[in-house]
DOMINU-646935 format. One line per 10 residues: number of its first residue (from 1); their letters; for each residue z, y negated, x of C-alpha. Coordinates in pm, 1 decimal. Layout:
! DOMINU-646935
NUM> a> Z/Y/X  ... $
END
This chain:
! DOMINU-646935
1> manekilivd> 0.0/0.0/0.0  -60.1/-357.9/108.7  226.9/-580.1/215.2  52.8/-909.1/287.6  189.5/-1230.1/137.3  -25.2/-1424.5/-108.5  37.3/-1775.5/-238.2  -91.5/-1825.1/-595.2  -145.6/-2188.0/-695.3  -244.7/-2286.8/-1049.6 $
11> ddknicdllr> -101.1/-2536.4/-1298.0  -146.0/-2270.0/-1568.9  162.1/-2052.7/-1527.0  8.1/-1777.7/-1740.4  -273.9/-1740.2/-1487.5  -23.0/-1730.8/-1203.6  177.4/-1461.4/-1378.8  -135.0/-1256.1/-1452.8  -247.0/-1270.8/-1090.8  105.0/-1189.3/-974.5 $
21> lylekegyqt> 112.0/-874.1/-1188.2  -218.2/-742.7/-1054.3  -147.5/-834.5/-691.6  206.8/-700.0/-683.3  84.7/-377.7/-843.8  -132.6/-337.4/-532.8  167.6/-397.0/-306.9  113.3/-761.9/-216.6  405.4/-1003.6/-200.1  338.2/-1316.1/-404.2 $
31> fqahdgeaal> 467.5/-1671.1/-427.3  371.2/-1936.7/-679.9  316.2/-2311.9/-691.3  174.1/-2525.9/-970.2  24.2/-2829.2/-795.9  -123.1/-2912.8/-455.6  186.4/-3074.1/-307.2  405.1/-2783.5/-414.9  145.5/-2551.2/-258.6  184.5/-2721.0/79.7 $
41> aaytqnkpdl> 561.4/-2687.8/61.2  534.7/-2322.0/-44.9  291.3/-2253.1/238.0  527.6/-2402.3/496.0  821.3/-2204.3/360.8  652.9/-1865.3/311.6  362.8/-1857.0/562.6  130.7/-1652.8/336.0  -158.3/-1441.3/464.2  -392.4/-1574.8/192.8 $
51> vlldvmmpvm> -397.4/-1857.9/-63.2  -546.0/-1839.4/-414.5  -589.3/-2204.4/-506.7  -694.7/-2362.6/-835.8  -924.3/-2664.4/-804.5  -813.7/-2875.1/-1101.3  -440.6/-2947.2/-1070.2  -208.8/-3245.5/-1110.8  -46.3/-3440.9/-824.2  -291.3/-3305.1/-562.5 $
61> dgvaatakir> -602.4/-3104.0/-650.9  -715.2/-2786.5/-480.3  -983.1/-2952.2/-268.6  -733.5/-3199.2/-120.6  -478.8/-2920.4/-68.9  -742.0/-2711.5/111.4  -819.4/-3001.3/345.2  -448.3/-3045.4/420.0  -395.8/-2675.2/492.8  -697.9/-2674.0/723.9 $
71> efsnvpiill> -528.9/-2939.5/937.1  -286.8/-2676.3/1065.3  -402.1/-2329.0/955.8  -708.4/-2104.6/929.0  -547.9/-1884.0/662.1  -806.8/-1750.6/412.5  -834.6/-1973.3/104.6  -1003.6/-1859.2/-217.7  -1062.7/-2128.6/-477.7  -1022.4/-2062.8/-849.4 $
81> taksetedkv> -1277.9/-2275.0/-1033.8  -1421.5/-2326.9/-1380.2  -1796.5/-2287.8/-1428.8  -1825.2/-2664.3/-1481.3  -1669.2/-2741.9/-1142.0  -1979.1/-2676.4/-928.6  -1939.3/-2997.7/-731.4  -1574.9/-2915.9/-661.6  -1673.0/-2568.6/-537.2  -1903.9/-2727.5/-281.7 $
91> lglnvgaddy> -1642.7/-2984.5/-180.9  -1385.7/-2709.4/-139.5  -1614.5/-2499.3/78.4  -1703.2/-2807.4/280.4  -1340.5/-2877.9/367.6  -1275.2/-2518.0/469.4  -1227.9/-2282.0/173.0  -1360.3/-1932.9/245.7  -1468.1/-1824.2/-100.5  -1437.9/-1903.9/-469.6 $
101> itkpfvpvev> -1388.6/-1714.1/-793.6  -1509.2/-1855.5/-1123.5  -1284.7/-1852.3/-1430.5  -1257.0/-1658.3/-1649.1  -1227.8/-1391.6/-1381.5  -1197.7/-1015.3/-1389.3  -882.2/-905.4/-1203.3  -1069.5/-632.0/-1015.4  -1298.8/-901.4/-872.7  -998.4/-1100.9/-753.5 $
111> larvrsqlrr> -856.9/-793.3/-581.3  -1191.1/-719.2/-414.7  -1224.3/-1076.4/-283.8  -863.7/-1077.2/-163.7  -910.5/-750.1/25.3  -1235.8/-873.9/178.9  -1082.2/-1197.2/307.3  -771.2/-1024.4/441.1  -984.4/-771.4/630.1  -1180.4/-1053.7/789.2 $
121> yaslgshqae> -864.6/-1246.1/877.8  -703.5/-935.4/1030.2  -1017.9/-878.2/1234.7  -1008.0/-1236.4/1358.1  -655.9/-1186.0/1481.7  -711.6/-844.5/1637.4  -764.4/-765.8/2003.4  -1009.5/-519.2/2147.6  -938.9/-299.4/2449.7  -1227.7/-448.5/2645.5 $
131> pdsltiggis> -1345.8/-811.9/2653.8  -1649.0/-883.4/2442.0  -1789.4/-1221.5/2538.5  -2107.3/-1383.3/2412.3  -2273.6/-1695.4/2546.8  -2577.8/-1860.8/2393.9  -2670.4/-2187.3/2561.3  -2353.4/-2397.4/2562.3  -2173.0/-2183.8/2301.9  -1929.4/-1920.8/2428.1 $
141> mddrtktvtv> -1739.4/-1670.7/2215.6  -1465.0/-1439.9/2342.7  -1417.8/-1171.4/2079.4  -1110.2/-1042.0/2261.6  -915.9/-1363.5/2203.5  -1125.9/-1475.1/1904.0  -1197.4/-1813.5/2060.7  -1511.6/-2027.4/2061.9  -1602.3/-2312.5/2293.8  -1898.5/-2550.6/2284.6 $
151> egesvsltpt> -1985.1/-2711.0/2617.3  -1638.1/-2612.5/2736.2  -1457.4/-2770.8/2441.5  -1255.0/-2548.0/2208.5  -1378.4/-2526.9/1847.2  -1156.1/-2419.6/1557.5  -1336.4/-2194.1/1308.7  -1223.3/-2036.7/984.2  -1246.9/-1654.9/966.3  -1569.1/-1679.0/763.4 $
161> eyailhllms> -1729.3/-1928.1/1002.8  -1631.7/-1708.3/1296.5  -1781.0/-1398.9/1132.9  -2110.3/-1578.4/1063.6  -2133.5/-1713.3/1417.5  -2045.2/-1376.3/1569.4  -2321.2/-1204.1/1373.0  -2582.2/-1463.8/1470.5  -2475.2/-1479.0/1837.4  -2485.4/-1098.6/1858.1 $
171> npgkvystkt> -2848.8/-1107.8/1745.2  -3003.1/-1428.6/1885.1  -3345.1/-1509.0/1744.6  -3309.7/-1267.4/1453.2  -3365.2/-1426.8/1112.7  -3112.7/-1334.3/844.1  -3193.3/-1398.4/481.3  -2916.3/-1560.1/280.2  -2860.7/-1234.1/91.4  -2846.7/-1023.8/408.4 $
181> lyeavwreaa> -2614.3/-1269.5/578.7  -2380.7/-1276.8/279.2  -2363.8/-898.8/252.4  -2309.9/-855.4/627.4  -2026.7/-1109.4/646.1  -1860.9/-1074.4/306.3  -1916.9/-695.8/307.8  -2002.4/-684.3/-60.0  -2309.0/-713.5/-278.3  -2429.5/-1072.2/-307.8 $
191> lgsegsvavh> -2470.0/-1072.8/-686.1  -2561.2/-1441.2/-699.2  -2285.6/-1558.7/-463.0  -2521.2/-1641.1/-176.1  -2495.5/-2014.8/-250.3  -2172.9/-2034.3/-52.0  -2360.0/-1925.4/262.4  -2545.0/-2258.0/287.4  -2218.1/-2449.5/267.7  -2055.9/-2239.4/542.3 $
201> irhlrekiei> -2367.4/-2275.3/758.0  -2357.2/-2652.7/716.7  -1988.0/-2663.8/799.4  -2039.8/-2438.3/1104.1  -2329.1/-2654.2/1220.3  -2104.6/-2961.0/1208.3  -1868.8/-2788.1/1450.0  -2112.0/-2644.2/1705.0  -2399.1/-2893.6/1708.0  -2396.1/-3229.8/1883.4 $
211> npseprylkv> -2629.0/-3362.2/1613.1  -2598.3/-3143.9/1300.4  -2902.2/-3309.7/1139.3  -3115.6/-3196.9/1434.1  -2958.2/-2863.5/1528.2  -3020.5/-2717.0/1869.9  -2880.3/-2372.9/1796.0  -2830.0/-2292.5/1429.4  -3171.5/-2313.7/1267.0  -3285.3/-2275.1/909.1 $
221> mwgqgykleg> -3614.3/-2095.2/860.1  -3737.4/-2233.1/529.2  -3790.4/-1958.4/275.2  -3665.1/-1696.1/519.9  -3304.6/-1759.3/622.8  -3107.8/-1854.8/932.2  -3108.6/-1772.7/1301.5  -2937.9/-1876.1/1624.2  -3162.0/-1996.9/1904.0  -3074.4/-2039.5/2269.7 $
231> ekk> -3071.8/-1870.5/2606.4  -2845.2/-1567.1/2619.0  -2629.0/-1558.9/2930.8 $
END
């Protein structure tokens, strides 16, 4: 059974209680908060392994809370959004959320997304017996310590950003369609969720490119997908 800690944040206490029931049944420990500011306090106190975060909340919304958490942590964050909150989904992904689930949700989908993000986060924090370093141009990745530098400067990536970059750096020049990239990184069928890939790519580009509008490394191949260009060292 799982024993990871999950922070559930929603101003609707019924939703929090429903999620708590399903998550605790699977062995997760859960904590609750009902607005963004309370979420920050709960995070500091409990140090969860994952945050389920509603977008529309009083005091501080989920997008602002995500941005605040990203100032000091790369913990996986899954947004809970209504279908009408498309713009907020994009804003949330832009400030560092890893995924989103649209309300009304099916509990089994929540569990699947939670497991997927926790696996990725555990992988990011794991250590391999032998060093596994990749260098493409000025980008260097040490998969033993899970660190990335660009022109010698350390870059902080979320688990999802790291997974995308690792895949592309492991296969320089190879073009990945949005669907293929999603399924390789998220490890689940795309089923219309590929739209989040473009947001993560844009966010990653902002971190590794000197001029994100004219990328040197992370290229989009219109109608085909994405690839990483550069000299492998």
